[in-house]
C-alpha positions as CSV (number, residue, x, y, z in Angstrom):
1,M,-60.7,-27.1,5.3
2,N,-61.8,-26.6,8.8
3,T,-59.0,-24.6,10.3
4,T,-58.9,-21.1,11.7
5,R,-56.4,-20.0,9.3
6,L,-56.7,-19.5,5.7
7,V,-55.1,-22.2,3.6
8,I,-54.2,-21.5,0.1
9,G,-53.1,-24.0,-2.5
10,L,-50.2,-23.4,-5.0
11,T,-49.8,-25.4,-8.0
12,G,-48.8,-25.4,-11.8
13,G,-47.5,-27.7,-14.4
14,I,-43.7,-28.4,-14.7
15,G,-41.6,-25.6,-15.4
16,S,-44.4,-22.9,-14.3
17,G,-42.5,-20.9,-11.7
18,K,-44.2,-22.7,-8.5
19,T,-40.7,-23.0,-6.6
20,A,-40.1,-19.0,-7.4
21,A,-43.6,-18.1,-6.0
22,S,-43.2,-20.2,-3.0
23,D,-39.7,-19.1,-2.3
24,Y,-41.3,-15.4,-2.6
25,F,-44.0,-16.0,-0.5
26,A,-41.6,-17.6,2.2
27,T,-39.9,-14.1,1.9
28,L,-43.2,-12.4,3.3
29,N,-43.1,-14.8,6.3
30,I,-45.9,-17.0,5.0
31,C,-45.9,-20.6,6.3
32,I,-45.1,-22.8,3.4
33,V,-45.9,-26.6,3.2
34,D,-44.5,-28.7,0.3
35,A,-46.1,-31.6,-0.6
36,D,-43.1,-32.9,-2.4
37,I,-41.2,-32.3,0.8
38,E,-43.7,-34.2,3.0
39,A,-43.6,-37.0,0.3
40,R,-40.4,-37.7,0.8
41,A,-40.2,-37.5,4.4
42,V,-43.0,-40.4,4.9
43,V,-41.0,-42.7,2.8
44,K,-37.3,-42.3,4.7
45,A,-35.2,-45.0,6.3
46,G,-37.1,-46.1,9.2
47,T,-40.6,-44.9,8.8
48,D,-43.6,-47.4,9.0
49,T,-44.6,-46.5,5.4
50,L,-41.2,-47.5,4.1
51,A,-41.4,-50.8,6.0
52,K,-44.9,-51.6,4.3
53,I,-43.3,-50.5,0.8
54,S,-40.4,-53.0,1.3
55,E,-42.7,-55.8,2.9
56,H,-44.9,-55.5,-0.2
57,F,-42.4,-55.3,-3.0
58,G,-39.5,-57.2,-1.5
59,P,-35.4,-56.4,-1.0
60,G,-35.4,-54.8,-4.5
61,S,-37.5,-52.0,-3.2
62,L,-34.4,-50.7,-1.1
63,N,-30.8,-49.6,-1.6
64,P,-28.1,-51.2,0.2
65,D,-28.6,-48.1,2.8
66,G,-32.1,-49.0,3.8
67,S,-33.2,-46.1,1.7
68,L,-36.2,-46.3,-1.1
69,N,-34.8,-47.5,-4.4
70,R,-36.8,-44.9,-6.3
71,S,-35.8,-45.7,-9.9
72,W,-36.4,-49.6,-9.4
73,L,-40.2,-48.6,-7.8
74,R,-40.9,-46.0,-10.4
75,D,-40.3,-48.7,-13.1
76,R,-42.1,-51.3,-11.1
77,I,-45.3,-49.3,-10.8
78,F,-45.0,-47.9,-14.5
79,Q,-45.3,-51.8,-15.5
80,H,-47.8,-52.6,-13.0
81,P,-50.6,-50.0,-12.5
82,E,-52.3,-51.8,-9.6
83,E,-49.1,-51.6,-7.9
84,R,-49.1,-48.1,-8.4
85,R,-52.8,-47.7,-7.0
86,W,-51.5,-49.9,-3.9
87,L,-48.6,-47.8,-3.2
88,E,-51.0,-44.8,-3.4
89,S,-53.2,-46.1,-1.0
90,V,-50.6,-46.3,1.5
91,T,-48.4,-43.2,0.9
92,H,-51.2,-40.6,0.2
93,P,-52.6,-40.7,3.5
94,A,-49.6,-40.5,5.5
95,I,-48.4,-37.7,3.0
96,R,-51.7,-35.9,3.9
97,Q,-51.6,-36.3,7.6
98,R,-48.0,-34.5,7.6
99,I,-49.6,-31.8,5.6
100,I,-52.5,-31.3,8.0
101,D,-50.2,-31.5,11.1
102,K,-47.8,-28.8,9.3
103,L,-50.4,-26.5,8.5
104,A,-52.1,-26.9,11.9
105,D,-48.4,-25.7,13.6
106,S,-48.6,-22.4,11.2
107,D,-48.7,-19.1,12.9
108,S,-48.8,-16.9,9.9
109,P,-51.7,-14.9,8.6
110,Y,-52.4,-17.9,6.2
111,S,-50.6,-20.7,4.9
112,I,-49.6,-22.2,1.3
113,L,-49.8,-26.0,0.3
114,V,-47.6,-26.3,-2.7
115,S,-48.4,-29.1,-4.7
116,P,-47.9,-30.1,-8.5
117,L,-50.5,-32.5,-8.3
118,L,-53.0,-30.6,-5.9
119,F,-55.8,-31.6,-8.1
120,E,-55.0,-34.9,-8.8
121,S,-54.0,-36.2,-5.2
122,G,-57.3,-34.4,-3.8
123,Q,-55.1,-32.3,-1.7
124,N,-56.9,-29.3,-2.8
125,Q,-59.6,-30.4,-0.3
126,L,-57.0,-29.1,2.3
127,T,-57.1,-25.6,1.1
128,D,-59.7,-22.7,1.0
129,R,-58.6,-21.4,-2.2
130,V,-56.3,-22.2,-5.2
131,L,-53.7,-20.1,-6.8
132,L,-52.2,-21.3,-10.0
133,I,-49.1,-20.2,-11.4
134,D,-49.8,-20.5,-15.0
135,V,-47.6,-20.3,-17.9
136,P,-48.3,-21.1,-21.8
137,E,-47.1,-24.6,-23.0
138,A,-44.2,-23.5,-25.3
139,L,-42.7,-21.5,-22.7
140,Q,-43.1,-24.4,-20.2
141,I,-41.1,-26.5,-22.5
142,E,-38.3,-24.0,-23.2
143,R,-37.8,-23.7,-19.5
144,T,-37.9,-27.1,-18.3
145,M,-35.5,-28.3,-21.2
146,M,-33.1,-25.3,-19.8
147,R,-33.5,-26.0,-16.3
148,D,-33.3,-29.9,-16.5
149,Q,-31.2,-30.3,-19.7
150,S,-33.7,-32.5,-21.3
151,N,-35.0,-32.6,-24.6
152,S,-38.6,-31.4,-25.8
153,E,-39.8,-35.1,-26.3
154,G,-39.1,-36.0,-22.8
155,V,-40.8,-32.7,-21.3
156,K,-43.8,-33.3,-23.7
157,A,-44.3,-36.7,-22.3
158,I,-44.2,-35.2,-18.8
159,L,-46.7,-32.7,-19.7
160,K,-48.9,-35.1,-21.4
161,A,-49.2,-37.1,-18.1
162,Q,-50.0,-34.1,-16.2
163,M,-53.5,-32.3,-15.8
164,T,-54.0,-30.0,-18.7
165,R,-53.3,-26.2,-18.6
166,D,-57.3,-25.7,-19.5
167,E,-58.3,-27.9,-16.7
168,R,-56.1,-26.4,-14.2
169,R,-57.4,-22.8,-15.0
170,K,-61.0,-24.0,-14.6
171,K,-60.3,-25.2,-11.3
172,A,-58.4,-22.5,-9.8
173,D,-59.7,-19.5,-8.0
174,D,-56.9,-17.1,-8.9
175,I,-54.3,-17.1,-11.7
176,I,-50.9,-15.6,-12.1
177,V,-49.5,-15.8,-15.7
178,N,-45.8,-16.3,-15.3
179,N,-44.7,-15.2,-18.8
180,R,-42.2,-12.8,-17.9
181,D,-39.5,-12.3,-15.4
182,L,-38.7,-13.2,-12.0
183,T,-39.5,-9.4,-11.0
184,Y,-42.9,-9.8,-12.6
185,L,-43.8,-12.7,-10.9
186,Q,-42.8,-11.4,-7.6
187,S,-45.2,-8.4,-8.1
188,E,-48.0,-10.5,-8.8
189,C,-47.3,-12.8,-5.9
190,L,-47.1,-9.3,-3.8
191,K,-50.8,-8.2,-5.2
192,A,-52.0,-11.8,-4.3
193,H,-50.5,-11.7,-0.8
194,H,-52.4,-8.5,0.1
195,H,-55.4,-10.2,-1.4
196,Y,-54.9,-12.9,1.0
197,L,-54.3,-11.1,4.2
198,K,-57.7,-9.3,3.7
199,L,-59.2,-12.8,3.1
200,A,-57.6,-14.4,6.0
201,E,-58.9,-11.7,8.3
202,Q,-62.6,-12.4,7.2
203,H,-61.7,-16.3,7.3
204,T,-60.4,-15.9,11.0
205,K,-63.7,-13.7,12.0
206,T,-66.1,-16.2,10.3
207,Q,-64.1,-19.1,12.3
208,A,-64.3,-17.6,15.5
């Protein structure tokens, strides 16, 4: 990405510990941009993006209060792949622009873009380096079932729809295997933080 500050992409599958990792980086005063938050922001009531969605899909796409009817839309695009592609063609550019704006406003030594679909969405193109929070699949399933009170079949279905663990590992620059406790994860994040501070200094010099 063409910016004067280093941007780290942080990703991982469901139940990997992305949020715990990004929360810890935030305590180190690092700017965190969350793609999921920006994705929700672009379809808030009153936005141009939501207006386009309601015009395309009709009144069923909105709740009585004017907000996006997510469950209705989810069912619609699941049944009609071409509608999903249309929706992505409208929302992805808007999300991308919000991410770019937030990263441009950062005043920390480096910034972190958190995105579960970093590679799938092409948002990795906005980063200089990717940190993967990795976890064995069995542990992924166990953690997600505990967190969401869901069954193993449901979690496995989500995993099947996501990029595989091996694919993520091949694409990542840095990997933290989050198979222990929170203290361990934070200690590994701290090591990565010191590494990124050095890289950020070098990055700034090359951009000068």
